[in-house]
C-alpha positions in Angstrom: -1.4 -3.0 -7.9 -3.9 -2.6 -5.1 -7.1 -1.0 -6.4 -7.2 2.7 -5.6 -3.5 3.2 -4.9 -2.3 4.0 -8.4 -2.6 7.7 -7.8 -0.6 7.5 -4.6 2.3 5.7 -6.2 2.4 8.1 -9.1 2.5 11.1 -6.8 5.1 9.8 -4.3 7.4 7.7 -6.5 8.6 6.0 -3.3 8.0 2.4 -2.3 8.6 3.2 1.3 6.0 6.0 1.4 3.6 3.8 -0.6 3.8 1.0 1.9 3.6 3.3 4.9 0.5 4.9 3.5 -1.1 1.5 2.9 -0.3 0.4 6.4 -1.7 3.5 8.0 -4.8 3.3 5.8 -5.4 -0.3 6.6 -4.9 0.0 10.4 -6.7 3.2 11.3 -5.6 2.6 15.0 -7.5 3.8 18.0 -5.0 5.2 20.5 -5.9 5.4 24.2 -4.1 6.1 27.5 -4.3 3.1 29.8 -3.3 -0.6 29.8 -4.9 -4.0 29.3 -5.0 -6.1 32.4 -3.4 -9.1 30.7 -2.3 -10.4 27.3 -5.8 -11.8 26.8 -7.8 -8.8 28.1 -10.8 -7.6 26.1 -9.6 -5.7 23.1 -10.4 -4.7 19.5 -7.8 -5.4 16.8 -5.7 -2.4 16.0 -6.3 -0.6 19.3 -3.1 0.9 20.8 -2.8 1.7 24.5 0.2 3.1 26.4 1.5 4.0 29.9 4.9 5.3 31.1 6.6 1.9 30.6 5.0 0.1 27.6 3.0 0.5 24.3 0.3 -2.2 24.0 -1.0 -3.2 20.6 -4.1 -5.4 20.2 -3.2 -7.6 17.2 -6.4 -9.7 17.2 -9.6 -9.7 19.3 -8.5 -10.0 22.9 -4.9 -10.6 22.0 -2.3 -8.0 23.2 1.4 -7.5 22.6 3.5 -5.0 24.3 6.7 -3.1 23.6 8.9 -1.6 26.3 9.6 2.2 26.3 13.1 3.4 27.2 15.0 6.7 27.2 17.6 7.1 24.5 
């Protein structure tokens, strides 16, 4: 058990919710409109940027990944 999460698991009784809360708590992302200029552009881990075509996630200092956005 991760320290400090006992209360959450007792309240939720759901592993999925438990893991989601831990991910959100650990990331605390900063979300901004705009795009990095390249996959190695300046960036701080856990920053999320977006435009009309992609969502960009900084996974480590100056390291970006992107995900395409499409209609469904």
